[in-house]
C-alpha positions in Angstrom: 16.4 -21.1 8.6 13.6 -22.8 10.5 10.2 -21.5 10.8 8.7 -17.8 10.6 11.2 -15.4 9.6 15.1 -15.2 9.2 17.7 -16.5 11.9 21.5 -17.4 12.2 21.4 -20.8 11.3 24.7 -22.4 9.3 25.1 -25.8 8.0 27.3 -28.6 9.3 30.4 -29.0 7.8 30.3 -30.8 4.4 26.6 -30.6 3.8 25.3 -29.4 0.8 21.7 -28.5 0.8 19.1 -27.7 -2.1 16.2 -25.4 -1.1 13.0 -25.0 -3.2 10.7 -22.2 -2.1 7.2 -21.0 -3.6 5.8 -17.8 -2.3 2.5 -16.3 -3.1 1.8 -12.9 -2.0 -1.5 -10.8 -2.4 -2.4 -7.3 -1.6 -4.8 -4.4 -2.4 -4.5 -0.8 -3.2 -6.7 2.2 -3.7 -6.0 5.5 -5.3 -8.6 8.5 -5.0 -8.6 11.5 -7.3 -9.8 15.1 -6.1 -13.0 14.6 -8.5 -14.0 11.3 -6.5 -12.9 8.9 -9.1 -10.9 6.0 -7.9 -8.7 3.0 -8.9 -8.4 -0.1 -7.0 -5.7 -2.5 -7.8 -5.5 -6.2 -6.5 -1.8 -7.7 -7.0 -0.4 -10.6 -6.8 3.1 -12.4 -7.0 4.5 -15.5 -7.2 8.2 -16.1 -6.5 10.1 -19.4 -6.9 13.9 -19.2 -5.7 15.8 -22.3 -6.1 18.8 -22.6 -3.7 21.9 -24.4 -3.1 24.1 -24.1 0.3 27.3 -25.7 1.5 28.5 -26.0 4.8 32.2 -25.1 4.6 32.6 -25.4 8.4 30.3 -25.7 11.2 30.4 -22.2 11.4 30.7 -20.7 7.6 28.0 -21.7 5.1 27.9 -20.3 1.4 25.2 -20.2 -0.9 23.3 -18.9 -3.9 19.8 -18.8 -5.4 18.1 -17.9 -8.6 14.4 -16.9 -8.9 11.5 -17.4 -11.3 8.8 -15.1 -10.8 5.1 -14.2 -12.3 3.1 -11.2 -11.3 -0.4 -10.0 -12.1 -2.2 -6.6 -11.4 -5.9 -6.1 -11.8 -6.9 -2.4 -11.8 -10.5 -1.3 -11.7 -11.5 2.2 -12.5 -14.5 3.7 -10.4 -15.7 7.0 -12.1 -17.1 8.8 -9.1 -17.9 8.2 -5.2 -21.7 7.4 -6.0 -20.7 4.7 -8.1 -17.6 3.6 -6.0 -19.0 0.0 -5.8 -19.4 -0.4 -9.7 -16.1 -0.3 -11.7 -16.4 1.4 -15.0 -13.5 -0.4 -16.6 -10.7 -3.0 -15.6 -7.3 -3.5 -17.1 -4.9 -6.3 -16.3 -1.2 -6.3 -16.2 0.9 -9.5 -16.1 4.9 -10.1 -16.1 6.6 -13.3 -15.7 10.3 -14.4 -16.2 13.5 -14.7 -14.3 13.9 -12.9 -11.1 17.0 -11.6 -9.2 19.7 -14.0 -8.4 21.9 -13.8 -5.2 25.0 -15.2 -3.7 25.8 -15.2 0.2 28.1 -16.2 2.9 26.9 -16.5 6.6 29.5 -16.9 9.4 28.4 -17.7 13.1 30.7 -16.1 15.4 28.9 -16.5 18.8 27.4 -19.6 20.0 27.8 -22.4 17.5 24.2 -24.4 17.9 23.3 -27.0 15.3 19.7 -27.3 14.1 19.3 -30.3 16.4 20.8 -28.8 19.4 18.6 -25.7 19.0 15.3 -27.9 18.6 15.8 -29.4 21.9 17.7 -26.6 23.7 17.1 -26.0 27.3 18.2 -23.0 29.4 19.2 -19.6 27.8 21.5 -19.6 24.6 22.7 -16.8 22.4 23.9 -17.0 18.8 25.0 -14.5 16.5 26.1 -14.8 12.6 27.1 -12.0 10.1 26.2 -12.4 6.7 27.5 -10.7 3.3 25.1 -10.9 0.1 25.2 -10.0 -3.3 21.7 -9.7 -5.2 22.3 -9.9 -9.0 20.0 -7.7 -11.1 18.8 -10.6 -13.2 15.2 -9.9 -12.8 13.1 -7.4 -15.0 11.6 -4.3 -13.3 8.2 -3.4 -14.1 7.5 -3.0 -17.9 7.6 0.8 -18.4 4.4 0.7 -20.5 2.4 -1.0 -17.8 1.3 1.6 -15.3 0.4 -0.8 -12.4 2.6 -3.6 -13.3 5.0 -5.5 -10.9 8.4 -6.5 -12.0 9.8 -10.0 -11.6 13.0 -8.4 -10.0 14.8 -5.1 -9.3 16.9 -5.5 -12.5 19.9 -3.9 -10.1 22.7 -5.3 -8.7 23.2 -4.6 -4.8 25.3 -5.5 -2.0 24.1 -6.0 1.7 25.7 -6.8 5.1 23.6 -8.4 8.1 23.8 -9.3 11.6 21.7 -11.8 13.1 21.0 -12.6 16.8 19.0 -15.6 18.0 17.9 -15.6 21.6 16.9 -19.2 22.8 15.0 -19.4 26.2 14.0 -22.8 25.7 12.7 -25.5 23.3 9.4 -23.5 23.0 10.6 -20.0 22.8 13.1 -18.2 20.8 13.5 -14.9 19.1 15.8 -13.4 16.3 16.9 -9.8 15.6 18.3 -9.2 12.4 20.1 -5.5 11.3 20.8 -4.9 7.6 22.6 -2.4 5.6 22.2 -2.4 1.6 23.8 -0.5 -1.2 22.5 -0.7 -4.8 24.6 0.0 -7.6 23.6 2.5 -10.2 22.7 1.6 -13.7 20.7 2.9 -16.5 17.2 1.5 -17.6 14.2 2.6 -19.1 11.4 3.0 -16.4 8.1 4.4 -16.2 8.2 8.0 -14.9 5.0 10.0 -13.5 4.0 11.9 -10.6 4.7 9.7 -7.4 1.5 8.1 -6.0 -0.9 10.0 -8.6 -2.0 7.5 -11.4 -4.6 9.9 -12.5 -1.5 12.2 -13.9 -1.7 12.9 -17.8 2.1 13.3 -17.6 4.0 10.2 -17.8 6.4 8.1 -20.2 9.1 5.4 -20.4 12.3 7.4 -19.7 15.7 6.0 -20.2 16.9 6.7 -16.9 20.2 6.6 -14.9 19.1 5.4 -11.1 21.0 5.4 -8.1 18.7 4.4 -5.1 19.5 5.7 -1.8 21.2 3.2 0.8 18.6 1.4 3.0 18.6 -0.2 6.7 16.2 -2.6 8.1 15.8 -4.3 11.3 13.5 -7.2 11.9 12.6 -8.5 15.5 10.7 -12.0 15.3 9.6 -13.7 18.3 8.5 -17.3 17.9 6.4 -20.1 20.1 7.1 -23.6 19.4 3.9 -25.4 20.0 5.2 -29.0 19.3 7.1 -30.8 16.8 5.2 -29.6 13.7 3.5 -26.2 14.5 4.9 -22.7 15.6 3.5 -19.2 15.6 5.3 -16.2 15.3 5.1 -12.4 15.0 7.3 -9.9 13.3 8.0 -6.2 13.5 10.0 -4.8 10.5 11.5 -1.0 10.3 13.1 -0.1 7.0 14.4 3.1 6.2 15.8 4.0 2.5 17.2 7.5 1.6 16.4 9.4 -1.4 18.1 8.3 -4.8 19.0 10.2 -7.8 17.2 9.7 -11.1 18.3 11.3 -14.2 16.6 11.4 -17.7 14.2 13.4 -19.5 11.5 12.5 -22.3 9.6 15.2 -24.4 6.1 13.9 -25.0 2.5 15.0 -24.9 -0.5 15.0 -22.4 -3.8 13.7 -22.9 -4.8 17.2 -24.6 -1.9 16.9 -27.0 0.1 19.8 -25.5 3.7 19.1 -25.2 5.3 18.3 -22.0 9.0 17.3 -20.7 8.9 14.1 -18.3 11.7 14.3 -15.9 12.9 11.4 -14.1 14.3 13.7 -11.0 10.6 13.9 -9.9 11.2 10.2 -8.4 14.4 11.4 -6.2 12.4 12.8 -3.2 9.8 10.0 -3.7 12.2 7.0 -3.5 12.8 8.0 0.1 11.0 5.7 2.5 10.1 4.9 6.1 8.2 1.8 6.8 6.9 0.2 10.0 5.3 -3.3 9.5 3.8 -5.7 11.7 3.2 -9.4 10.7 1.9 -12.6 12.2 2.4 -16.2 11.1 1.7 -19.9 11.4 4.1 -22.7 10.4 3.6 -26.4 9.7 7.2 -27.9 9.6 8.4 -31.6 9.4 12.1 -30.3 9.6 12.4 -31.1 13.6 11.3 -34.5 13.0 13.6 -35.1 10.0 16.7 -33.5 11.7 16.1 -36.1 14.6 15.7 -38.9 12.5 12.3 -39.7 12.5 11.7 -39.8 8.7 9.3 -37.7 6.7 10.1 -35.2 3.8 11.7 -32.0 5.3 8.9 -29.3 4.2 7.6 -26.1 5.8 4.4 -24.5 4.9 3.7 -21.0 6.4 0.8 -18.6 6.3 1.6 -15.1 7.1 -0.2 -11.8 7.4 1.4 -8.4 7.4 0.1 -4.9 8.0 1.8 -1.6 7.6 1.5 0.5 10.3 2.9 3.5 8.8 4.7 4.4 5.5 6.2 8.0 4.4 5.6 9.8 1.3 1.6 9.5 1.2 1.9 5.9 0.0 -0.8 3.6 0.6 -0.6 1.1 3.5 -0.5 -2.3 2.5 -2.1 -5.4 4.1 -0.3 -8.6 2.5 -1.0 -12.4 2.9 1.8 -14.6 2.1 1.7 -18.2 1.5 5.2 -20.1 1.6 5.9 -23.8 0.8 9.7 -24.7 1.5 11.4 -27.9 0.7 14.8 -28.7 1.7 16.8 -31.6 0.7 20.2 -32.8 1.8 22.2 -33.6 -1.3 25.5 -34.7 0.4 26.4 -35.1 3.9 23.7 -34.4 7.0 25.6 -33.7 10.3 22.6 -32.9 12.2 22.3 -36.4 13.7 25.9 -36.4 14.6 25.5 -32.8 16.1 22.8 -33.7 18.2 25.1 -36.4 20.0 27.8 -34.1 20.9 
């Protein structure tokens, strides 16, 4: 990867590369009850994947990563519309620990082109790669007793196949299109079950649930404009569709008035379906081009991105997210980039 978004890059044969990334994400949501009361949540997540990649051949790269994550949500309660600027109370939900791990293999089947060649490319070039990825559910979902908590991962193993296409018109403009299909394996977890999208519901509980999320498809289109050796800007359109899953499990409990109620996890079935359209923009400072061409410097990327949900299904709140990403790439063994540039 080089710059904003994913692409079809593979490593030179014999190269072992370590990648350390630190992502910070922030977003806000607001939920309003018929009475006029509302809850505003301010969420932030930090995820730090540490990865290792090996160039088996110039066309085949394998890799893996493990993530450490920390999340925090501040929820402010506003009692009525007239006092919407004065919170009555606030709660904080924190969670940290190991996130999901991943293993992957990427094969460039069309238009082999090294990083050094792509940086100084002229004319029109097309490159395509296919990738198989396994997400290992080593992370923890949200604490079932934390109403607005964010987990450190999904805690669920999944498999994903994707196809990436890069279209390079010159050294200053290139675009990537990535299509993905994913399937999560069923598991059993204790999760928080409540009426979806209604944090004011008095019926909720931590239910031991067998969950089988629906399969998903995603499409990303990312055009980029390279402004020089160190700066680039990009935009990204994301379409995501996930089918309805099945959630099985019940819990007998009481509501806030003390009346007996049955919490049934199947209420999450239809609510787990999702159709999302999202647009994002980003600016990137990168020393990777200079490093690949042998002009020294630490190979690092710093990107600042802003994402806006254009539409989201199921009555969910649309999110506006800000992401700051710092990525360090170090070749631990071999580095065919300079040699590739001389081909």
